[in-house]
C-alpha positions in Angstrom: 80.1 -150.1 22.0 78.0 -149.2 19.1 79.9 -149.5 15.6 79.2 -147.1 12.8 81.6 -148.5 10.1 78.9 -147.9 7.5 79.3 -143.9 8.2 82.9 -144.3 7.2 82.6 -145.8 3.8 84.3 -142.9 2.1 87.8 -143.8 0.8 89.2 -140.8 2.4 88.6 -142.4 6.0 90.6 -145.4 5.0 93.4 -143.1 3.9 93.2 -141.1 7.2 93.6 -144.4 9.1 96.6 -145.5 7.0 98.1 -142.2 7.6 97.6 -142.3 11.4 98.9 -145.8 11.7 102.1 -144.7 9.9 102.5 -141.7 12.3 101.6 -143.8 15.3 98.7 -141.3 16.1 95.2 -141.9 17.7 92.5 -140.3 15.3 88.8 -139.7 15.2 86.2 -138.1 13.1 84.2 -135.8 15.4 81.3 -133.3 15.6 78.9 -132.3 12.7 79.7 -135.3 10.2 78.9 -137.8 13.0 75.7 -135.9 14.4 74.4 -135.6 10.8 75.1 -139.1 9.8 72.9 -140.3 12.9 70.4 -137.7 12.1 70.4 -138.9 8.2 70.8 -135.2 7.3 72.2 -135.9 3.9 75.6 -136.1 2.4 78.3 -134.4 4.3 80.5 -131.6 3.0 82.8 -130.9 5.9 84.7 -133.2 8.0 86.4 -132.6 11.2 89.4 -134.9 12.2 90.9 -134.8 15.7 94.0 -136.5 16.4 96.1 -136.8 19.5 99.3 -135.2 18.2 99.9 -132.9 15.2 96.8 -132.4 13.0 99.1 -130.4 10.5 101.5 -133.4 10.3 98.7 -135.8 9.7 97.0 -133.6 7.0 100.3 -133.7 4.9 100.7 -137.5 5.3 97.2 -138.1 4.2 97.7 -135.5 1.2 100.8 -137.6 0.3 98.8 -140.7 0.2 96.0 -139.5 -2.0 96.3 -140.0 -5.7 96.0 -136.3 -6.6 98.1 -135.1 -3.8 95.7 -132.2 -2.8 97.2 -129.0 -1.5 97.2 -128.6 2.3 96.2 -125.3 3.9 97.8 -124.8 7.1 96.6 -122.4 9.9 99.5 -122.2 12.2 97.8 -119.8 14.6 95.1 -122.3 15.2 97.2 -125.5 14.7 94.8 -126.6 12.1 95.3 -127.8 8.3 92.7 -128.5 5.6 92.5 -130.3 2.5 89.9 -131.2 -0.3 89.0 -134.6 -1.2 86.6 -134.7 -4.2 83.7 -132.6 -2.9 84.6 -132.8 1.0 86.6 -130.4 2.8 88.6 -132.3 5.6 90.0 -130.1 8.6 92.6 -131.7 10.8 93.4 -130.6 14.4 95.3 -131.9 17.2 93.4 -132.8 20.4 93.7 -129.8 22.9 92.4 -128.2 26.0 91.4 -124.6 26.2 91.2 -121.8 28.8 89.6 -118.4 28.3 89.9 -114.8 29.4 87.0 -112.7 30.1 87.4 -110.2 27.3 87.8 -112.7 24.4 86.4 -115.8 22.9 89.9 -116.6 21.6 91.2 -119.5 24.0 94.6 -120.1 25.2 95.4 -123.7 23.8 97.5 -126.5 24.9 97.9 -130.2 23.7 95.3 -132.5 25.2 93.7 -135.9 25.2 90.6 -136.9 23.1 88.7 -136.4 26.3 90.1 -132.8 26.8 89.1 -132.0 23.2 85.4 -133.6 23.8 85.1 -131.5 26.9 85.6 -128.2 25.0 82.8 -128.9 22.4 79.8 -126.6 22.6 77.0 -129.3 22.8 76.8 -132.9 23.5 75.5 -133.8 20.0 78.7 -132.0 18.7 81.0 -134.2 21.0 80.3 -137.5 19.3 83.4 -139.1 17.9 84.0 -142.1 15.7 87.4 -144.0 15.8 89.4 -144.1 12.9 92.1 -146.2 14.4 92.7 -149.6 12.9 91.8 -151.7 16.0 88.5 -149.7 17.0 87.5 -148.4 13.5 83.9 -147.1 13.5 83.4 -147.3 17.3 81.4 -144.5 18.8 82.7 -142.4 21.7 79.9 -140.6 23.5 80.9 -139.3 27.0 78.1 -136.9 27.4 75.0 -138.7 26.2 75.0 -137.2 22.8 73.0 -140.0 21.2 70.3 -139.7 24.0 70.1 -135.9 23.2 69.6 -136.6 19.5 66.8 -139.2 20.4 65.0 -136.6 22.6 65.9 -133.6 20.4 67.6 -131.6 23.1 70.4 -129.0 22.8 72.6 -129.3 25.8 76.3 -128.3 26.8 78.6 -130.9 27.9 79.9 -129.0 30.8 78.3 -126.1 33.1 76.4 -124.1 30.5 77.3 -120.8 32.3 80.9 -121.5 31.7 80.4 -122.8 28.1 78.4 -119.6 27.2 80.5 -117.2 29.1 83.9 -118.7 27.8 82.7 -118.4 24.1 79.5 -116.3 23.6 79.2 -117.1 20.0 77.9 -120.5 21.4 74.6 -118.9 22.7 73.9 -118.1 19.0 75.0 -121.6 17.9 72.7 -123.1 20.4 69.7 -121.2 19.0 70.8 -121.8 15.5 71.1 -125.6 16.0 67.6 -125.6 17.7 66.2 -123.7 14.7 67.8 -125.8 12.1 67.2 -129.2 13.6 63.8 -128.3 15.3 65.4 -129.2 18.8 64.7 -127.8 22.4 67.3 -126.1 24.3 67.5 -127.8 27.7 66.0 -125.7 30.6 69.5 -125.2 32.4 71.2 -124.1 29.1 68.2 -121.8 28.1 68.4 -120.0 31.6 72.1 -119.6 31.1 71.5 -118.1 27.6 69.5 -115.2 29.5 72.1 -114.9 32.2 75.0 -114.6 29.7 73.3 -112.6 27.0 75.4 -109.5 27.7 78.5 -111.4 26.9 77.6 -111.3 23.3 79.0 -107.9 23.2 82.7 -109.4 22.8 81.7 -111.2 19.6 82.3 -109.6 16.2 79.4 -108.4 14.2 80.7 -110.7 11.3 80.4 -113.8 13.3 77.0 -112.8 14.7 75.7 -112.2 11.0 77.2 -115.5 10.1 75.0 -117.3 12.6 71.8 -114.9 11.9 72.2 -116.0 8.1 72.0 -119.7 9.1 69.0 -119.0 11.2 67.4 -117.2 8.4 68.1 -119.9 6.0 66.2 -122.6 8.4 62.7 -124.0 7.4 61.2 -122.1 10.2 63.3 -119.1 11.0 60.9 -117.5 13.4 61.8 -120.1 15.9 65.3 -118.7 16.1 64.2 -115.2 16.3 61.7 -115.8 19.0 64.5 -117.6 21.1 66.9 -114.7 20.5 64.1 -112.4 21.7 63.1 -114.4 24.8 66.7 -114.9 25.8 67.5 -111.3 25.7 70.0 -111.6 22.9 68.2 -109.8 20.0 68.4 -106.2 21.4 72.3 -106.5 21.2 72.3 -106.6 17.4 68.8 -106.2 16.0 67.1 -103.5 18.4 65.2 -102.5 15.2 63.3 -105.6 15.6 62.6 -105.7 19.2 61.3 -102.1 18.9 58.2 -103.4 17.0 57.3 -105.6 19.9 54.1 -104.8 21.9 50.7 -103.4 21.3 49.7 -99.9 22.3 46.2 -98.9 23.3 44.5 -95.5 23.1 40.9 -94.8 23.5 40.2 -98.4 22.9 42.0 -98.5 19.4 44.8 -101.0 19.3 47.3 -102.0 16.5 48.9 -105.6 15.8 51.9 -106.6 17.3 54.5 -105.8 14.5 57.2 -108.2 15.9 55.2 -111.3 15.8 53.7 -110.3 12.4 57.1 -109.8 11.0 58.1 -113.3 12.1 55.0 -114.7 10.3 55.9 -112.9 7.1 59.6 -114.4 7.4 58.0 -117.9 7.8 55.7 -117.4 5.0 58.5 -116.3 2.6 60.7 -119.2 3.8 58.2 -121.4 2.3 58.5 -119.8 -1.1 62.2 -118.7 -1.5 65.7 -119.7 -0.6 66.9 -116.4 -1.4 68.7 -115.1 1.7 68.3 -111.4 1.0 64.7 -111.7 0.2 64.2 -113.3 3.5 66.3 -110.4 5.0 63.8 -108.0 3.3 61.0 -110.0 4.9 62.5 -109.6 8.4 63.2 -105.7 7.9 60.1 -104.7 5.8 58.3 -103.3 8.8 61.3 -101.7 10.9 60.2 -98.2 9.9 56.9 -98.6 11.9 58.4 -98.2 15.2 59.6 -94.6 14.6 56.7 -93.5 12.6 54.0 -94.8 14.8 51.6 -92.1 15.7 47.9 -91.8 17.1 45.1 -89.4 16.2 41.5 -89.5 17.2 40.4 -89.2 13.6 42.0 -92.2 12.1 43.7 -94.0 15.1 47.0 -95.5 14.8 49.2 -94.7 11.7 52.6 -95.6 10.4 53.0 -93.0 7.6 56.0 -93.2 5.4 57.4 -96.3 7.4 58.5 -97.9 4.3 60.6 -94.9 3.2 62.0 -94.5 6.8 62.6 -98.4 6.8 64.6 -98.4 3.8 66.9 -95.7 5.2 67.3 -97.7 8.3 68.3 -100.7 6.2 71.5 -98.8 5.2 72.4 -98.1 8.8 71.7 -101.5 10.1 73.8 -103.3 7.4 76.6 -100.8 8.0 76.4 -101.4 11.7 76.5 -105.1 11.4 79.3 -105.0 8.7 76.9 -106.6 6.3 77.7 -105.8 2.5 76.8 -102.5 1.3 76.7 -103.4 -2.3 73.8 -104.6 -4.6 72.4 -107.0 -1.9 71.9 -104.1 0.5 70.3 -101.9 -2.2 67.8 -104.9 -3.1 66.8 -105.3 0.4 66.4 -101.4 0.7 64.3 -101.5 -2.6 62.0 -104.4 -1.3 61.5 -102.4 2.0 60.6 -99.2 0.2 58.1 -100.8 -2.1 56.8 -103.2 0.3 53.3 -101.8 0.3 52.9 -100.8 -3.2 51.4 -104.2 -4.6 49.1 -104.2 -1.5 47.7 -100.9 -2.1 47.0 -101.9 -5.8 45.5 -105.1 -4.8 43.0 -103.3 -2.6 41.6 -101.0 -5.0 40.6 -101.5 -8.7 43.7 -102.4 -10.5 44.5 -99.9 -13.2 46.9 -100.3 -16.2 48.6 -96.9 -15.2 49.4 -98.3 -11.5 50.6 -101.6 -12.6 53.0 -99.8 -15.3 54.4 -97.7 -12.5 54.8 -100.7 -10.3 56.7 -102.7 -13.1 58.9 -99.6 -13.9 59.8 -99.0 -10.3 60.3 -102.5 -9.3 62.3 -103.5 -12.6 63.9 -106.9 -12.5 62.9 -107.4 -8.9 59.0 -107.3 -9.5 58.7 -111.2 -8.9 60.5 -110.9 -5.6 58.2 -108.0 -4.6 55.1 -110.1 -5.4 56.6 -112.9 -3.2 57.3 -110.6 -0.3 53.8 -108.9 -0.6 51.9 -112.3 -0.6 53.9 -113.3 2.4 52.8 -110.1 4.3 49.3 -111.4 4.1 49.0 -112.8 7.9 45.2 -112.1 8.5 43.5 -114.9 10.3 40.3 -114.1 8.7 39.6 -116.8 5.9 37.6 -114.5 3.9 39.9 -111.5 3.8 43.0 -114.0 3.3 41.2 -115.4 0.2 40.2 -111.9 -1.1 43.8 -110.7 -0.9 45.3 -113.6 -2.6 42.7 -113.4 -5.3 43.5 -109.6 -5.7 47.1 -110.4 -6.0 46.4 -113.0 -8.8 44.7 -110.2 -10.6 47.6 -107.9 -10.1 50.0 -110.7 -11.4 47.9 -111.1 -14.5 47.9 -107.5 -15.1 51.7 -107.3 -14.7 52.1 -110.0 -17.5 49.6 -108.1 -19.7 51.2 -104.8 -19.3 54.7 -106.2 -19.8 53.7 -107.9 -23.1 52.0 -104.9 -24.4 54.1 -101.9 -23.1 57.6 -103.2 -22.2 58.1 -100.8 -19.4 60.4 -102.9 -17.2 63.7 -100.9 -16.9 62.7 -99.0 -20.1 64.5 -95.6 -21.1 62.3 -93.1 -22.9 62.4 -93.7 -26.5 63.9 -90.2 -27.3 67.2 -89.6 -25.7 68.4 -86.3 -24.0 71.1 -85.9 -26.8 68.0 -86.0 -29.4 66.3 -83.5 -27.3 69.3 -81.1 -27.3 69.8 -81.4 -31.0 66.3 -80.8 -31.8 65.7 -77.7 -29.9 69.3 -76.5 -30.1 69.9 -76.8 -26.3 72.9 -76.9 -24.1 72.8 -79.0 -21.0 69.9 -77.5 -18.9 66.8 -78.4 -17.0 64.5 -78.1 -19.9 65.8 -81.4 -21.1 65.2 -83.1 -18.0 61.6 -81.8 -17.8 60.8 -83.2 -21.4 62.4 -86.6 -20.6 60.2 -86.8 -17.6 57.2 -85.7 -19.4 57.5 -88.5 -21.9 58.4 -91.2 -19.3 55.0 -90.0 -17.4 53.2 -90.1 -20.7 54.2 -93.6 -21.3 53.4 -94.9 -17.8 50.0 -93.1 -17.6 49.3 -94.7 -21.1 48.8 -91.4 -22.9 51.3 -92.5 -25.5 52.4 -96.1 -26.5 56.2 -96.9 -25.6 57.3 -96.4 -29.2 59.7 -93.8 -30.8 57.3 -92.3 -33.2 54.7 -91.3 -30.6 57.4 -90.2 -28.0 58.9 -88.1 -30.7 55.7 -86.5 -31.6 55.1 -86.0 -27.8 58.4 -84.3 -27.6 57.7 -81.8 -30.3 54.3 -80.8 -28.8 55.8 -80.4 -25.2 58.8 -78.4 -26.6 56.4 -76.1 -28.4 54.4 -75.7 -25.2 57.5 -74.6 -23.3 58.3 -72.1 -26.1 61.3 -73.9 -27.6 62.2 -73.5 -31.2 63.2 -76.2 -33.5 66.7 -76.4 -34.9 
């Protein structure tokens, strides 16, 4: 029996052993901690402890033996307890066996043996357990060949995959998430069961689905997960906007690129340059407006006019449907989708100061995020075009820096306020004030006047005169 005492070098494990001995309990560390130690995936932040007995009682005993007596959080409904030791969260649960009903992923639970508890685990690589019992401390229990699956990089369920996935359909997303995060393959029987049980995902809450999507999105190569979601038929249940992009239409010999696969390329590109979750979401959704705006005309072929505007509106509906935050995070994704083509348009023409000023003004603090997104959007396989686009973006970046230093237009407010316009021309609140303010803003963005008070004041006086307004 292999021994992994080195995995249990943290003092918390010795304390758990001492508490278990005092209570006469059989105790093990199980799941992700063991898996990640064997895979050498870095320091653990979460540790799952299973004991043949009361997990809550064990947690309280452990807390009493620790020097700082940490607070124990108890979740009676689930029969679990949690405490924090240093930077590590330790969760305690009593060994149990589960049975499910068809309309819920929440099982009926009863006390069980360690074997019962390992049987209920989602995958063989998560059923690995290390003994914390004094006589067998560090010994590995691997009833389903999890070590072999780690060696061959395979995701496999301990029991019949149809039962595993149907009982708790969230496990389908977890299978794809682990395959994506670890760069593993899903075993053939398990993969086929995913497709057969895809419809069961409907009983999972959107919050839990999004939690898994976030983890897929934050993987090194997110496209792997989204391709698996699409191939298994799961994706249309929660992101139909993406599957609507799939396919290539042809009319009169003219085709367009497959926007689904293009989108996944963009997400992978951006994942290499940012860990910002919401910027990655913007990459995933940047083209969703193309499906509803797709049209064909003999003159110009396939068009997607206004897809950025339509897509930004779709972002709100998608976030609301999936119960994602409707706060600044959603607005950021909306803005990125709305502006996703702006730098590209500038980069293909002669870059004018005016166009760059408007870009910086409209993007505000998100100009760098927008540039990262647009550079990720270059997926052409033509080396000359690829180089040309990136060179053009370098010019745009240089212009942005130049314009920013000179004109200070990021998030600027016109140097002359509405109150000053009212006072100067003896006006009460009216549309003329807005017209003058907008004219000043436009004059600055067009480079007609510098972004300075004196120039703006003179422009205001001239504009007011042309509008027939008298000075107070």
